[in-house]
N, C-alpha and C positions, 0 to 999 in steps of 0.2 A: 408430610405426616406418617406416608408410612413409612419410611426411609427409618424415622425418628423411630418407629416402633419396632421395625427390625433389628434394631442396635438395643431398644430394650430387651428386646428376646432374648438376642445372642449375650445380654449383662447376664441374666438370667440361665440360660442353657451352660454357659461357662461360670456360673459361681463366683461373678468377679464385682467388686466393687471397688471405687474411687473413692483414695484416702487423699483429706485435706490436712495437713498440719500447718496449724497457724497461728504466728505470735506478731499483736500488736499492726495489724494489716487492717486496720479499720476501712483504708480509703478505698483496699480492691477487693477485700474478701465475699460482699452481698454482690458485686458482680461475675467473682469467681463461681461462684454458689448455684447463682442463677445461670449462668451458661451449662454448668454440668446437668441441672435438673430438665434441660432439653433433652438432656440423652439419658438420664437415670435416674432412679431414686434410691440407690443402693449406694449411700456415701456415709463415710466415715468421717467426722470431723474431730482433730485431737486439738484442741484450745490450750496450748504449752503456756500456761500460766498468763496471757495476756494481762495487763496491766490498763490497756484504751478501753475504748466501748464495742470490744468481740463480743462479750457476753451478752449485750443487750442487742448485738445484731441478728444473732446465733438465736435468740428467744421466739420468732415468729416461725423457724424453719423445724417445726416440731417433728417433720417425716423424716428428717436425719438422725443417723445416730449418732451422739455427742458424746465427748470425753472432754472432762474440762480438768485439768491439772492444778495442781493449789500454787504450786511454783515451778517456774521456768528453767529445765535442767537440759535444754537443747533441742532440737531437730533429732538426732539420734535416738533420745531416750523416748522422744515422740511417736517416732516411725513403729519403734519395738513394742510400745506400750499397744498402738495400733494393729500394729501385725498380728500382736495374740488376741486381739480383742476383735478382729477378724475372722481369725480360724475359730475362734469360741461361734461369731456367729454361723458358720457354715463356709464361709468363702474360700474359694482356691488357690485366686488370683486378687490383686489388687493392682490399682491406678492410683499410682502419686502425682500430684500435682502440687506445686506451690499456691501460695494464695497470694503474693506479692501482684499478679496481675500479668508475667512474663508469658506465662503460657495461656495457649489459646486451647477452651473445651473442645473446639471442634473436630480437633485432631483424636480425640478420642476411639472414634470408629479407624483409624490408622495402627492403633496399636490391636484393635482386637482381631482386625484383616490379618495383623502378621501373626496373631496367636495360632489363630486358625489355620495357618500355611506351617505352621512349626509342627513334626510327626509329634516328635518325645514331649511337648510344651513343658518341657524343663528349661527353660530359659527366660533370661530377664531380657525385657526392650529397653534402652535407653532413647530416649529422643534426643537427636544430635541436630544441634541449633546451628543456623548458618553462622559462622562466628566471625565472619566477614562483614556483615550487612554494617552498612554507616551507625546506626546508634546503637551499637556493644561496645561497650568499655574497655580501652585498652589492657586493662588489668584484667577483664575476665578472659580474655582473649588469651592473654599469657598465662596464666592460671592454668587455662585449658589443656593447653599444649603442654604445660609441665606436668599434668595429670596424665596424660595420655601415653605421654614418655612413659613413665613409670609403672604404669599401669600395663603395659607392652613388656617390658622388661621382666616385670614380676609373674605375669601368666604366658607371654608370646603371644595373646591377643592384639591387635590392631584397631582401634576404634576412633572415630573424629571426634566423639564428645562421652566424656567418662563423668562429667561436673554435674550436666543436669539433672534437674529434681523430678523431671517430667520423666517416669517410669512406668515398665508393669513387672512386677514382681511373681514367681508363683510361691504361696505362701508355704506348701507344705514339704517345698525344698529348703527354704529359707529356716525350717524351723529343726531343720538336722546341724546348724549352724552354730556356734557357739560367738556371739558377737557382744561386745564391750565397750566401745565407744559411745559417749554419748552426743556430742554435735556434730556440726557439719561432717567431720571427718568419717563418719558411719557410712557415707554415702560411698568411699573411698573403699571401707572395710567390707561390706556383704557385698560387692560385687569383684573382690579381689577374693575372697575367701570363698565366693558360689564359683566363682571360675576354677580353685580347687580343686573344690568336692566336683566337678564334674559337670555344672549347669552351664549352657550357653548364654556368653554374654554377648549383646548383636546391637546395633544401631539403626533407630530408623527415622525418617527425616520426619522435624516438627517446625511449625513457625515459633517465633517468638518475638516480642515486644519490651522496650525498655525504655518505659516511657518515667522518666526522671520525675516529673513531677508527681505522681502518682505512687509510684515503686519506691519499698521502704525494704531496704536490703540490711539485714543483721550478722552478715559475715564481717568479721573484724581482720583485717587484714595482717595484721602483725599475728596474734596471738592464734587465731585458725591455721593461717598458712602456718605457723610454726608446728601446730598440731598434727597438719597432713604432711608436713616433713618429715616430723618423727615417725607416726606411723608408717610413711613410705620406706624408711633406713630401716625399721624393723621387720617389715616384708620383703625387702631386697634381700637381706642376711637370710630370712628363713627360705625366700625361694632357692637362694642360691647354696645352702646347705642340708637342704632336703626334700623342697616342691621339682626343683629342677631334676637332680639325681633320682628322686623317686618314680616321676613320670618316664624318664629313661630309659629306666632299669625294668618298669612293666612293658614299654613300648617293646624292648630287645627281646625280655622273657616271652610275651606273648607271641611274639613273631618267629620266634627259634633262630636258627644260626643260619639254617638255608633260606627262609623268608627273607632274614634281613638282609644278607647276601645279594639275592636278586632283586631286593622292591627298594632299599636304600643304599647300598652300593653299586650295584650293576645300573638301574633303570633310574636313579634319581635324576634328574635334570641338571645335576649340579657338573660342571666342565670336568673332564679327569682330573686338569691341575685341581681345582680345589679339592676334591675328593681327595689325591694323593696328598694335600697337605694336610689336610684332617687326621688323616692316616698318620702321618709323622709327627704331628701335634701329639695324637692321642697316646704313640707308642712311647715319645719322647717325655710326655709326662708319666705315663703308667712305669718308667724303668727308673726315676727321678729319685730320691732319696727325699720324699714329700709324705711320707706314712702317715694316710688319715685324712690328707688334704687331695689329693688326688682328685677326685669329682668334681669338686670345687673350682680346684684351678684349673682342669682343663675345659670346664662351661664357660669359666670368665673368659678367658683367653679364647677359646672359640667362638664366641658372642662378638669379646671386641675386635679379632680378626676377621669377622664374618666369614666363617667356615662354616662346614656341616656339624653340627652340635651332636648328633646322633652316631654319625661315624666317628668322630673324636673320642667322644664318651665309649663306644664299643672297645675301640683298641687300648685305650687307657686301663681298661680289664685286664693286660697283659700281665698285672700284679695281683690278680686273683689270690684267696689265701692258697688253693692247690701249688700254683708257682712261684708262691714268693719264695721256696727254698733255692728255685734254680737261678731267680732273680738274685739273690745275694750272693750265690755261689760265684755266679757269673761276673759280678760287679768285684767281690774280692779277685777274682784271677784277672780281671780286668785290671784292676788296682795295682797289682804285682808286678805288672809288664811296664804300667807308665813311671811306678815309684821304683822298683827293682827291690825292694823289699820283698824278703823271703817268708812265706808265709804254709806251714804244714798243716792248716785243715782242709778236712776232706769234705766232701758230700756228706758223707754221715752226721759228721761234725758238727755240719752247720743246723743240720736236720734235730739233732738231738741236744745241743747245747747255745748257746747265745756267747760263748767266750771271745768271738771274735769281732764283738763289738769295740774290744780293746783299740782295735787297729782300725779306729772309725774313721782318720786320715786317709787311710789308706781303701776302704771301702768307701767314703763321698768320693774320692777322684774317681775312682772304679764304676762306679754309679752314672757320674756325669757323663764320663766318657762313653759306656755303654749306652746310655739314655741318646745321644748324639748319633752314633754309629748306627742305633738300630733304630732313627726316626729317621736317618738318610737312607738306609737299605730300605726298610718298608715303606718309604714314600717312592722310594724310585723305583723298586719293583711292583708296588700298586701303581705308579703313573703309566710303566710299560704296559702291564696287563688291561688296565682301562682303556689306554689309548687303544690296543688293539681290539679290545671289546668294542668302543664306540665305533668304532671305522668298520668292524664287520655289520655291526646292528644299522649302520646309516645306508651300507651297502646292500643289504638286505631289504631296508625300507623301498631303495631306488630300484629294486629290483633287477 
């Protein structure tokens, strides 16, 4: 009893509630609610337009805050309405638990303990299910792995479980996000956008039960999987064209050149070979005639080739605005050497006008040649210097 009272007090101290979105889960709803009531009365139930006996089941639970929606519009819509209501009631956190019986209310203390250990409390905890246990459907295991991969690609965060509905949300931080999706894909949208906005997203281990006799899942494999796939496609584009370049730029700018060289170039745990290849890739892409796409391409290739994204991005900035005239001039000069074509352009004429574009073939040939040579030169010099530094570092560490 003492432990239960402590949990109740903790719920009140943290201004935390438990939220139960439900739709046609009359077989398991009562058991779920009774299990939660052992730990807290701070419960919000969102009846998402159920057409079974859900309303009758909820009648005796007058102590719970109930929201009854006239029409079923999806789990995402129900959660958004529930989040808004929780904020109105003064709650700062909410633990969402599915009403189909797969989650154990006994894990509520696990979420509270994790939250109390997190200094910033700007964190989403997702309950990580053991997807290898015998009763987990194969389709659920595959879908989770699929979702985990795309979440990592979009945010850089590796999670064991991104699809579990058993979560703890920081409501005041979610309030800042623009969330649009109404159905199951909402649970992907909210964690991706929260991560992009600086919220930590972490897993904590939970129990799970898949009792096929009681559990009713409303996940429609074809349409819901298609919606999630479309959302992930959009998020991948946003991540490549905006989020990843933004984050790398912020990191590089915050550190400054000297700190970047020390921490990311010299003292990074990557091998000299990997760093040198990252330098070479950055310089090669930065000098290529791919204006406007340098960042996207260098990040994509760095991920694909498993190179250091920060180093590759930093060296791709060899074509930043102040350096562009020098890059163009060097490309044209290299082009004349490769093609034998005589050009009379001076550096000043490149800065003041763009008539050199009429010699586009010469420029492209020169630019690609310069890119290859520049990548080889910077990569080779970088490898030699980094290898020497690495040897000195090992010698100092070994005394």
